[in-house]
TORZAVEX-129008 format. One record per residue (C-alpha): residue in one letter; residue number from 1; chain; x, y, z. Coordinates in steps of 0.2 Angstrom, whole numbers. Layout:
N
+-------+------+--------+-------+-------+-------+
! lumba ! volo ! padren !     x !     y !     z !
+-------+------+--------+-------+-------+-------+
!     A !  NUM !      A !     X !     Y !     Z !
...
+-------+------+--------+-------+-------+-------+
END
This chain:
91
+-------+------+--------+-------+-------+-------+
! lumba ! volo ! padren !     x !     y !     z !
+-------+------+--------+-------+-------+-------+
!     X !    1 !      A !   332 !   262 !  -159 !
!     X !    2 !      A !   317 !   255 !  -165 !
!     X !    3 !      A !   325 !   244 !  -176 !
!     X !    4 !      A !   330 !   229 !  -166 !
!     X !    5 !      A !   349 !   235 !  -168 !
!     X !    6 !      A !   351 !   241 !  -151 !
!     X !    7 !      A !   335 !   233 !  -141 !
!     X !    8 !      A !   327 !   215 !  -144 !
!     X !    9 !      A !   310 !   219 !  -152 !
!     X !   10 !      A !   303 !   208 !  -140 !
!     X !   11 !      A !   306 !   215 !  -124 !
!     X !   12 !      A !   299 !   232 !  -131 !
!     X !   13 !      A !   281 !   234 !  -124 !
!     X !   14 !      A !   266 !   230 !  -135 !
!     X !   15 !      A !   265 !   247 !  -142 !
!     X !   16 !      A !   281 !   250 !  -149 !
!     X !   17 !      A !   281 !   232 !  -155 !
!     X !   18 !      A !   265 !   239 !  -168 !
!     X !   19 !      A !   276 !   255 !  -172 !
!     X !   20 !      A !   292 !   246 !  -179 !
!     X !   21 !      A !   281 !   237 !  -192 !
!     X !   22 !      A !   279 !   255 !  -198 !
!     X !   23 !      A !   296 !   258 !  -199 !
!     X !   24 !      A !   308 !   254 !  -214 !
!     X !   25 !      A !   324 !   250 !  -204 !
!     X !   26 !      A !   318 !   235 !  -194 !
!     X !   27 !      A !   316 !   228 !  -209 !
!     X !   28 !      A !   333 !   232 !  -214 !
!     X !   29 !      A !   343 !   227 !  -197 !
!     X !   30 !      A !   334 !   210 !  -200 !
!     X !   31 !      A !   339 !   208 !  -218 !
!     X !   32 !      A !   355 !   211 !  -211 !
!     X !   33 !      A !   358 !   205 !  -197 !
!     X !   34 !      A !   352 !   187 !  -206 !
!     X !   35 !      A !   364 !   190 !  -220 !
!     X !   36 !      A !   378 !   191 !  -207 !
!     X !   37 !      A !   371 !   177 !  -193 !
!     X !   38 !      A !   367 !   165 !  -204 !
!     X !   39 !      A !   373 !   168 !  -222 !
!     X !   40 !      A !   352 !   171 !  -230 !
!     X !   41 !      A !   337 !   166 !  -226 !
!     X !   42 !      A !   326 !   165 !  -241 !
!     X !   43 !      A !   310 !   168 !  -231 !
!     X !   44 !      A !   319 !   185 !  -221 !
!     X !   45 !      A !   325 !   190 !  -237 !
!     X !   46 !      A !   310 !   187 !  -245 !
!     X !   47 !      A !   297 !   198 !  -234 !
!     X !   48 !      A !   311 !   209 !  -229 !
!     X !   49 !      A !   315 !   214 !  -250 !
!     X !   50 !      A !   296 !   215 !  -251 !
!     X !   51 !      A !   293 !   227 !  -239 !
!     X !   52 !      A !   307 !   238 !  -244 !
!     X !   53 !      A !   306 !   239 !  -260 !
!     X !   54 !      A !   284 !   244 !  -257 !
!     X !   55 !      A !   292 !   259 !  -245 !
!     X !   56 !      A !   303 !   263 !  -258 !
!     X !   57 !      A !   289 !   263 !  -272 !
!     X !   58 !      A !   279 !   275 !  -263 !
!     X !   59 !      A !   292 !   287 !  -257 !
!     X !   60 !      A !   298 !   286 !  -276 !
!     X !   61 !      A !   280 !   289 !  -282 !
!     X !   62 !      A !   279 !   304 !  -269 !
!     X !   63 !      A !   294 !   315 !  -273 !
!     X !   64 !      A !   290 !   310 !  -292 !
!     X !   65 !      A !   273 !   317 !  -289 !
!     X !   66 !      A !   279 !   334 !  -280 !
!     X !   67 !      A !   292 !   338 !  -288 !
!     X !   68 !      A !   286 !   339 !  -306 !
!     X !   69 !      A !   271 !   350 !  -297 !
!     X !   70 !      A !   284 !   362 !  -291 !
!     X !   71 !      A !   295 !   362 !  -305 !
!     X !   72 !      A !   278 !   370 !  -316 !
!     X !   73 !      A !   271 !   382 !  -299 !
!     X !   74 !      A !   289 !   390 !  -298 !
!     X !   75 !      A !   295 !   389 !  -318 !
!     X !   76 !      A !   298 !   408 !  -318 !
!     X !   77 !      A !   287 !   414 !  -335 !
!     X !   78 !      A !   303 !   420 !  -347 !
!     X !   79 !      A !   312 !   401 !  -342 !
!     X !   80 !      A !   297 !   393 !  -347 !
!     X !   81 !      A !   297 !   406 !  -365 !
!     X !   82 !      A !   315 !   399 !  -368 !
!     X !   83 !      A !   313 !   384 !  -365 !
!     X !   84 !      A !   301 !   382 !  -378 !
!     X !   85 !      A !   311 !   395 !  -393 !
!     X !   86 !      A !   319 !   383 !  -391 !
!     X !   87 !      A !   312 !   369 !  -393 !
!     X !   88 !      A !   305 !   378 !  -411 !
!     X !   89 !      A !   323 !   381 !  -416 !
!     X !   90 !      A !   325 !   363 !  -414 !
!     X !   91 !      A !   312 !   356 !  -423 !
+-------+------+--------+-------+-------+-------+
END
């Protein structure tokens, strides 16, 4: 509802206008609207694309870091030993 799709962002209270600046749907909806309405405006594409790319990279980095830590932390010892033994046989 804060993406600007249902309600225009300009008509929202100031607090919500600032809040929408950190939410990804605002930029996605703006990007899609510009593509369908005007056939694409390069300045809108660039602004929204940069924001969504940065946000995607931040989420990817956070997930990558947490996933590798969880796998190492919760991996059972016999599994690690069997992987190491398999690697020794291959080499």
